VEXLUMBA-363784 format. One line per 8 residues: for each residue z, x, y negated of N, C-alpha, C, CB. Coordinates in steps of 0.05 Angstrom, whole numbers, plus 32768, in hexadecimal, padded with zeros to 4 digits. Each point is the difference from the previous one (the first is absolute). Glycine has a CB too. Example, Ala and Ser with C-alpha at 12.3 -4.5 7.8 and 13.67 -1.06 7.14 Angstrom:
# residues 2
809C/8108/8072/8000/7FEE/7FE8/8000/8012/7FE8/8019/7FDA/8017  7FD9/801F/7FD4/8001/8010/7FE8/800E/7FF1/7FEA/7FD5/8018/800D
//
This chain:
# residues 125
864F/840B/86F8/7FE8/7FF2/7FFA/7FFD/7FEC/8017/7FEB/8028/7FE7  800D/7FBE/8011/7FFC/7FEB/8015/7FE8/8006/8010/8016/7FDE/7FE4  7FEA/8016/8036/7FE5/7FFF/800E/7FED/7FED/7FF6/8016/800F/8026  7FF3/7FD9/7FD3/7FEE/7FEE/7FF3/800A/7FF3/7FE8/7FEF/7FFA/802B  8002/7FF9/7FC5/8008/7FF3/7FE8/7FF5/7FE1/8004/7FFD/802F/7FE1  8011/7FC0/8017/7FF9/7FE2/8000/8001/7FF7/7FE4/8014/7FF7/802E  7FD5/8002/7FC6/7FFD/7FF8/7FE5/8000/7FDF/8001/7FE4/802F/7FF1  802C/7FC6/8000/7FFE/7FE1/8000/7FFA/7FF6/7FE4/8022/7FFC/8026
7FC7/7FF6/7FD7/7FFA/7FF2/7FE9/800D/7FE5/8000/7FD7/8019/7FFC  803C/7FE3/7FF3/8012/7FEA/7FFF/7FF3/7FE8/7FF1/8028/8020/8003  7FD8/7FC8/800A/7FF7/7FE7/7FF4/8017/7FEB/8002/7FCF/800B/800C  802C/7FE0/7FE8/8014/7FE9/8000/8001/7FF3/801D/7FF6/7FF7/7FCD  7FF4/8003/803D/8000/7FF4/801D/7FF9/8011/8016/7FF5/7FD9/7FEB  7FFE/803C/800D/7FF7/8013/8017/8000/801C/7FF4/7FE1/7FDC/8018  8021/8038/7FFB/7FFE/801B/7FFC/7FEA/800D/800F/802E/7FFF/7FF8  7FC8/8017/7FFF/7FED/8010/8010/800C/801A/8005/7FDA/7FE9/7FEE
8027/8020/802C/800A/801A/8007/7FEC/8013/800A/8027/7FEA/800A  7FD9/802E/7FEE/7FED/8015/8007/8010/8019/800C/7FDE/7FEF/7FDA  801E/8018/803E/800C/8019/800A/7FED/8018/8001/801D/7FE4/801A  7FEC/8032/7FDC/7FF0/8018/8000/8010/8019/800E/7FE7/7FED/7FD4  800B/8026/8034/800C/8018/800A/7FFF/8015/7FEC/7FF4/7FF4/802D  8014/8026/7FDC/8000/8017/7FED/7FE7/8007/7FF4/8023/8011/801A  7FC6/7FE9/7FF4/7FE6/8007/7FF5/7FF7/7FE8/7FED/7FF3/801D/802B  801B/7FCE/7FD4/7FF5/7FE7/7FEF/7FEF/7FEF/8010/8000/801A/7FD5
8000/7FE9/8045/7FEE/7FEF/800F/800E/7FE6/8007/7FEA/8029/8013  8008/7FC3/7FEC/8009/7FE4/8004/8007/7FFC/801D/7FE4/7FF0/7FDA  8034/8007/802C/8009/7FFB/801C/8004/7FE1/8003/8017/802F/8002  7FED/7FC2/7FEB/8004/7FE4/8004/7FFF/7FF4/7FE5/801B/8006/802A  7FD9/7FE2/7FD4/7FFF/7FEF/7FE9/8005/7FE4/8008/7FDF/801F/7FEA  8033/7FD3/8009/8008/7FE5/8008/800A/7FF0/7FE9/800B/8010/802E  7FEC/7FD6/7FD0/800B/7FEE/7FEC/8016/7FEF/800F/7FD4/7FFE/7FE5  8041/7FFF/800E/8014/7FF0/800D/800E/7FEB/7FEA/8008/8029/8023
7FFF/7FC1/7FE7/800D/7FED/7FEE/801C/800C/7FF7/7FE7/7FD7/8017  8024/801F/7FD5/8019/8008/7FF6/8016/7FEF/800D/7FEC/800F/7FD6  8014/7FF8/8044/8013/7FED/8014/8010/8016/8011/7FDD/7FD4/8005  803C/8026/8000/8012/8012/800E/7FF3/8008/801D/802A/7FEA/7FE7  7FCD/8002/8028/7FF8/8006/801B/7FE6/800F/7FFF/8016/7FD7/8011  7FD7/8024/7FDB/7FE5/8013/7FFE/8008/801B/7FF6/7FE2/7FD8/7FF4  8032/8028/7FF8/8007/801B/7FF7/8010/8012/8016/8000/7FEA/7FD0  800E/8009/803E/800D/800E/8016/7FED/800A/8015/8027/7FE6/7FF7
7FC3/8009/800F/7FEB/800A/8012/7FF1/8017/7FF4/7FFC/7FD4/8013  7FFF/802C/7FD5/7FF3/8016/7FF1/8010/8019/8002/7FEC/7FE0/7FE2  802F/801C/8018/800F/8019/8001/8001/800D/801D/801C/7FEE/7FD8  7FE7/8000/803C/7FFF/800A/801D/7FE6/800C/8008/801F/7FDD/800B  7FCB/8018/7FEC/7FE6/800D/8005/7FFC/801A/7FF3/7FEE/7FD4/8005  801B/802F/7FE2/7FFE/8019/7FF3/8012/8013/800D/7FF3/7FEA/7FD6  8026/8010/8031/8012/8012/800D/7FF6/8008/801D/8026/7FEA/7FE6  7FC9/8007/8024/7FF5/8008/801D/7FEB/8015/7FF9/8005/7FCF/8018
7FEF/8035/7FD2/7FEF/8014/7FFC/8011/801B/7FFC/7FDF/7FDE/7FEC  8037/8020/8004/8010/8016/7FFC/801B/7FF6/7FF2/7FD6/8020/7FFD  8040/7FEA/800C/801A/7FFA/7FF2/8004/800E/7FE7/8012/7FF8/802A  7FDE/801F/7FD1/8003/8010/7FE9/7FEB/7FF7/7FEB/8012/8028/801D  7FF6/7FC4/7FD5/7FF0/7FEF/7FEF/800A/7FFF/7FE3/7FF4/7FE4/8028  7FFF/8023/7FC3/800A/7FF8/7FE5/7FF0/7FE8/7FF6/800C/8031/7FF5  8002/7FBA/8005/7FF6/7FE5/7FF7/7FFA/8004/7FE2/801E/7FE3/8022  7FD0/8013/7FD1/7FFA/7FFF/7FE3/7FF8/7FE6/7FF7/7FF3/802D/8002
801C/7FCB/7FEA/7FF8/7FE2/7FF4/7FF9/8004/7FE4/8022/7FE3/801F  7FD0/8009/7FD5/7FF9/7FFF/7FE5/8011/7FED/7FEE/7FD4/800C/8010  803E/7FE8/7FFD/8013/7FED/7FF2/801C/8005/800C/7FDC/7FDB/7FF9  8039/8024/7FF6/801C/8003/800B/800D/7FE9/7FFA/8003/802F/7FFC  7FF3/7FB8/8002/800F/7FE9/7FFC/7FEE/7FE8/8005/801D/8019/7FDE  7FEC/7FCE/8020/7FEF/7FE8/8005/7FF5/7FFF/801B/7FF4/8000/7FD2  7FF2/7FFC/8030/7FF3/7FFF/801A/8006/8018/8014/7FDD/7FE7/7FE7  802D/802E/800F/8005/8017/8011/801B/8000/800C/7FE0/8019/7FE6
8031/7FD5/8010/801C/8000/8009/8008/7FFE/801D/8005/7FEE/7FD7  7FEC/7FFF/8037/8003/7FFC/801C/7FF7/8019/800F/7FFA/7FCE/7FFA  7FF1/803E/7FFE/7FF5/8018/8010/8014/8018/7FFA/7FCC/7FF0/7FFB  803C/8014/7FEE/8012/8014/7FF8/801D/7FFB/8010/7FE6/8004/7FD0  8024/7FE6/8031/8019/7FFB/800E/7FFC/8006/801F/800D/7FDD/7FDB  7FDD/801B/8030/7FF9/8004/801C/7FFF/801C/8006/7FE7/7FD8/8001  800D/8037/7FEC/7FFD/801F/8006/801A/800D/7FFF/7FD3/8002/7FEC  803C/7FF6/7FFF/801A/800C/7FFD/8014/7FF9/8017/7FF8/7FFE/7FCE
8005/7FEB/803D/8011/7FF7/8016/7FF6/8010/801A/8007/7FCF/7FE9  7FE3/803C/8017/7FF4/800F/8019/8001/801F/7FF7/7FDD/7FD7/800F  8035/802E/7FDC/8002/801E/7FF9/7FE6/800F/7FFD/8029/8000/8019  7FC4/7FF2/7FD9/7FE6/800C/7FFB/8000/8010/7FE2/7FEB/7FD8/801F  8006/803E/7FE0/7FFE/800D/7FE8/7FEA/7FF1/7FEF/800F/802C/8016  7FF7/7FD1/7FD2/7FEE/7FF4/7FED/7FFA/800D/7FE7/800F/7FDC/8014  7FDC/8020/7FDE/7FFA/8008/7FE7/7FF5/7FEC/7FEE/7FFB/802A/8013  8005/7FD6/7FD2/7FF6/7FEC/7FEF/7FEB/800D/7FEF/802A/7FE5/8000
7FBF/8013/7FFE/7FED/8009/7FEB/7FFB/7FE9/7FEE/7FEB/8022/801E  8015/7FE2/7FC8/7FFE/7FED/7FEC/7FE2/7FF6/8002/8025/8016/7FE3  7FD8/7FCF/8016/7FE5/7FF5/7FFF/7FED/800F/7FED/8015/7FD4/800C  7FF6/8037/7FDF/7FF1/8010/7FEE/7FF4/8019/800C/801C/7FEE/7FDE  7FF6/801F/8031/7FFA/801A/800D/7FEB/7FFB/8017/8030/8012/7FF4  7FD3/7FD5/801A/7FEB/7FFA/8013/7FE4/7FF9/7FF3/8026/7FF0/801F  7FDE/8002/7FCC/7FE8/7FF9/7FEF/7FEF/8019/7FF8/801C/7FD8/7FEF  7FF4/803A/8004/7FF2/8019/7FF7/7FF5/8011/8016/801E/8000/7FD9
7FEF/8001/803B/7FFA/8010/8019/7FE4/7FF5/800A/8034/8007/800D  7FCA/7FDF/7FF4/7FE9/7FF1/800D/7FE7/8009/7FF6/801A/7FDA/8006  7FE5/8030/7FDF/7FE8/8006/7FF2/7FF8/801B/8010/800D/7FE9/7FD0  8001/8025/803B/7FF8/801C/800D/7FF4/7FFB/801D/8027/801A/7FE4  7FDA/7FCF/8026/7FF9/7FFA/801B/7FE6/7FF4/8000/802D/7FFA/800C  7FBF/800C/8008/7FE7/7FF4/8003/8004/7FE4/8009/7FEB/802C/800A  8001/7FC2/7FF1/7FFE/7FE5/800A/7FFF/7FEF/7FE7/8019/800A/802C  7FDB/7FE1/7FDC/7FFB/7FEA/7FEC/8013/7FEB/8001/7FD2/800A/8002
8037/7FEA/7FE6/8010/7FEB/7FFE/801C/8005/8008/7FD8/7FE6/8005  803A/8006/7FF5/801D/8002/8006/8003/7FED/8016/8012/800D/7FD2  7FFA/7FFE/8044/8007/7FEF/8017/801D/8006/8006/7FD0/8000/8014  803E/7FEE/7FFB/801A/8006/8008/8001/8018/8015/800B/7FCE/7FF8  7FE1/8031/801A/7FFF/8019/8011/7FFB/801B/7FF1/7FEF/7FE2/8023  8000/801D/7FCA/7FFC/8019/7FF3/801B/8008/7FF1/7FCC/7FF7/7FFB  8040/7FF5/7FF8/801A/8008/7FF1/8014/800A/8015/7FF8/7FDE/7FDA  800B/8015/803E/8013/800A/8014/7FFA/801E/8007/8005/7FD0/8012
7FE1/8036/7FF1/7FF9/801C/8005/8009/8013/7FEB/7FDA/7FF1/8017  801F/8006/7FCF/8008/8011/7FE8/801D/8005/8001/7FDB/7FED/7FE4  8035/7FFE/8020/801E/8003/8000/8006/8012/8017/8008/7FD2/7FED  7FF0/802B/802B/8009/8015/8015/7FF6/801B/7FFA/8001/7FDE/8021  7FE6/8026/7FD6/7FF5/801A/7FFA/8010/800E/7FE9/7FD3/7FEE/8010  8034/8002/7FDB/800E/8009/7FEB/801C/800B/8007/7FE6/7FE0/7FE5  8027/8012/802C/801A/8007/800A/7FFD/801B/8014/8010/7FCA/7FFC  7FD8/8038/8010/7FFC/8015/8011/7FFC/801D/7FEC/7FE9/7FDB/8026
8007/8021/7FC5/7FF7/8018/7FF3/8013/8006/7FE9/7FD1/7FF6/800C  803D/7FF8/7FE6/8011/8006/7FEC/8018/8010/8008/7FEE/7FDA/7FEC  8016/803A/8005/8019/8012/8008/8018/7FF1/8000/7FEC/8026/7FEC  8018/7FC9/8003/801B/7FF0/7FFE/8000/7FE7/8010/8005/8010/7FD3  7FE2/7FE8/8034/7FFE/7FEA/8012/800A/7FE2/7FF2/8009/8026/8028  7FF8/7FDC/7FC0/800C/7FE6/7FF3/801B/7FFF/7FFD/7FDE/7FEA/8012  802E/8000/7FE8/801D/7FFC/7FFE/8009/7FF5/801A/7FFF/7FF9/7FD0  8016/8013/803A/800C/7FF8/801A/800F/7FE7/8000/8002/802C/800A
7FFC/7FC7/8007/800F/7FE3/8002/8014/8004/8016/7FD7/7FE1/7FF1  8042/801C/8007/8015/8005/8016/8014/7FEA/8000/7FFA/8032/7FFC  8015/7FCC/801A/8014/7FEB/8003/8015/8007/7FEE/7FF5/7FF6/802E  8015/7FF6/7FC3/8019/8004/7FF0/8016/8001/8010/7FED/7FEB/7FDC  8024/8028/801E/801A/8002/8012/8018/7FF6/7FF2/7FEE/8027/8016
//
Protein backbone atom coordinates (compact mmCIF):
# COMPACT_ATOMS: atom_id res chain seq x y z
CA UNK A 1 0.00 0.00 0.00
CA UNK A 2 1.40 3.42 -0.93
CA UNK A 3 2.14 6.11 1.67
CA UNK A 4 0.44 8.82 -0.41
CA UNK A 5 -1.93 9.10 -3.36
CA UNK A 6 -1.77 11.85 -5.97
CA UNK A 7 -5.07 12.40 -7.78
CA UNK A 8 -4.90 14.46 -10.94
CA UNK A 9 -7.96 16.01 -12.55
CA UNK A 10 -6.88 16.24 -16.18
CA UNK A 11 -7.72 19.27 -18.30
CA UNK A 12 -6.73 20.38 -21.79
CA UNK A 13 -4.53 23.30 -20.76
CA UNK A 14 -4.08 22.66 -17.03
CA UNK A 15 -4.43 19.91 -14.43
CA UNK A 16 -5.21 19.99 -10.73
CA UNK A 17 -3.27 17.64 -8.42
CA UNK A 18 -4.26 16.67 -4.89
CA UNK A 19 -2.05 14.60 -2.59
CA UNK A 20 -3.55 12.69 0.34
CA UNK A 21 -2.17 10.32 2.97
CA UNK A 22 -3.46 6.98 4.28
CA UNK A 23 -6.05 8.78 6.44
CA UNK A 24 -7.36 10.78 3.47
CA UNK A 25 -5.87 14.01 4.81
CA UNK A 26 -4.96 16.59 2.20
CA UNK A 27 -1.22 17.18 2.04
CA UNK A 28 -0.88 19.29 -1.09
CA UNK A 29 -3.15 20.83 -3.70
CA UNK A 30 -1.86 22.48 -6.82
CA UNK A 31 -2.96 23.61 -10.27
CA UNK A 32 -0.35 23.22 -13.02
CA UNK A 33 -0.22 24.00 -16.70
CA UNK A 34 -0.06 21.04 -19.08
CA UNK A 35 3.58 21.90 -19.72
CA UNK A 36 6.61 19.63 -19.37
CA UNK A 37 8.60 21.88 -17.04
CA UNK A 38 5.62 22.50 -14.73
CA UNK A 39 4.70 18.82 -14.68
CA UNK A 40 8.28 17.83 -13.87
CA UNK A 41 8.26 20.34 -11.01
CA UNK A 42 4.98 18.85 -9.74
CA UNK A 43 6.40 15.32 -9.89
CA UNK A 44 9.49 16.45 -7.97
CA UNK A 45 7.44 18.26 -5.33
CA UNK A 46 5.24 15.23 -4.72
CA UNK A 47 8.18 12.81 -4.64
CA UNK A 48 9.73 15.10 -2.00
CA UNK A 49 6.76 14.23 0.25
CA UNK A 50 7.23 10.49 -0.36
CA UNK A 51 8.64 8.29 -3.09
CA UNK A 52 5.95 5.72 -2.27
CA UNK A 53 3.12 7.31 -4.24
CA UNK A 54 0.30 6.00 -6.41
CA UNK A 55 -0.72 8.49 -9.08
CA UNK A 56 -4.36 8.42 -10.21
CA UNK A 57 -5.75 10.11 -13.32
CA UNK A 58 -9.23 10.44 -14.78
CA UNK A 59 -8.17 10.37 -18.44
CA UNK A 60 -5.74 8.03 -20.17
CA UNK A 61 -5.34 9.89 -23.47
CA UNK A 62 -5.41 13.37 -25.00
CA UNK A 63 -4.56 16.00 -22.40
CA UNK A 64 -3.20 13.32 -20.06
CA UNK A 65 -0.59 12.01 -22.51
CA UNK A 66 2.27 14.28 -21.44
CA UNK A 67 1.77 13.65 -17.72
CA UNK A 68 1.43 9.89 -18.24
CA UNK A 69 4.58 9.83 -20.37
CA UNK A 70 6.55 11.76 -17.75
CA UNK A 71 5.31 9.54 -14.93
CA UNK A 72 6.21 6.40 -16.86
CA UNK A 73 9.65 7.77 -17.67
CA UNK A 74 10.14 8.31 -13.91
CA UNK A 75 8.98 4.73 -13.11
CA UNK A 76 5.94 5.96 -11.19
CA UNK A 77 2.96 3.73 -10.36
CA UNK A 78 -0.29 4.95 -11.90
CA UNK A 79 -3.91 4.01 -11.96
CA UNK A 80 -6.78 5.19 -14.15
CA UNK A 81 -10.28 5.88 -12.88
CA UNK A 82 -12.93 6.44 -15.52
CA UNK A 83 -14.67 9.78 -15.65
CA UNK A 84 -17.96 8.00 -14.99
CA UNK A 85 -16.55 6.35 -11.85
CA UNK A 86 -15.28 9.72 -10.61
CA UNK A 87 -18.62 11.39 -11.37
CA UNK A 88 -20.59 8.73 -9.50
CA UNK A 89 -18.20 8.75 -6.55
CA UNK A 90 -18.39 12.56 -6.31
CA UNK A 91 -22.02 12.31 -5.23
CA UNK A 92 -20.96 10.62 -1.98
CA UNK A 93 -18.57 13.42 -0.96
CA UNK A 94 -19.64 16.54 0.92
CA UNK A 95 -19.18 19.90 -0.69
CA UNK A 96 -20.97 22.12 -3.08
CA UNK A 97 -20.37 22.36 -6.77
CA UNK A 98 -17.86 20.78 -9.05
CA UNK A 99 -14.33 22.14 -8.95
CA UNK A 100 -11.07 20.79 -10.32
CA UNK A 101 -9.67 20.66 -6.78
CA UNK A 102 -12.63 18.64 -5.52
CA UNK A 103 -12.40 16.27 -8.49
CA UNK A 104 -8.67 15.76 -7.85
CA UNK A 105 -9.46 14.89 -4.22
CA UNK A 106 -12.15 12.40 -5.27
CA UNK A 107 -9.73 10.79 -7.75
CA UNK A 108 -7.01 10.44 -5.10
CA UNK A 109 -9.40 9.21 -2.43
CA UNK A 110 -11.05 6.65 -4.71
CA UNK A 111 -7.62 5.28 -5.64
CA UNK A 112 -6.93 5.04 -1.89
CA UNK A 113 -10.15 3.31 -0.82
CA UNK A 114 -11.03 1.08 -3.75
CA UNK A 115 -9.70 -2.46 -3.33
CA UNK A 116 -8.65 -2.69 -6.97
CA UNK A 117 -7.44 0.93 -7.18
CA UNK A 118 -8.63 1.33 -10.77
CA UNK A 119 -6.92 0.16 -13.94
CA UNK A 120 -3.14 0.19 -13.72
CA UNK A 121 -1.25 2.08 -16.40
CA UNK A 122 2.08 0.49 -17.14
CA UNK A 123 4.91 0.97 -19.57
CA UNK A 124 4.54 -1.13 -22.70
CA UNK A 125 7.52 -3.44 -23.01
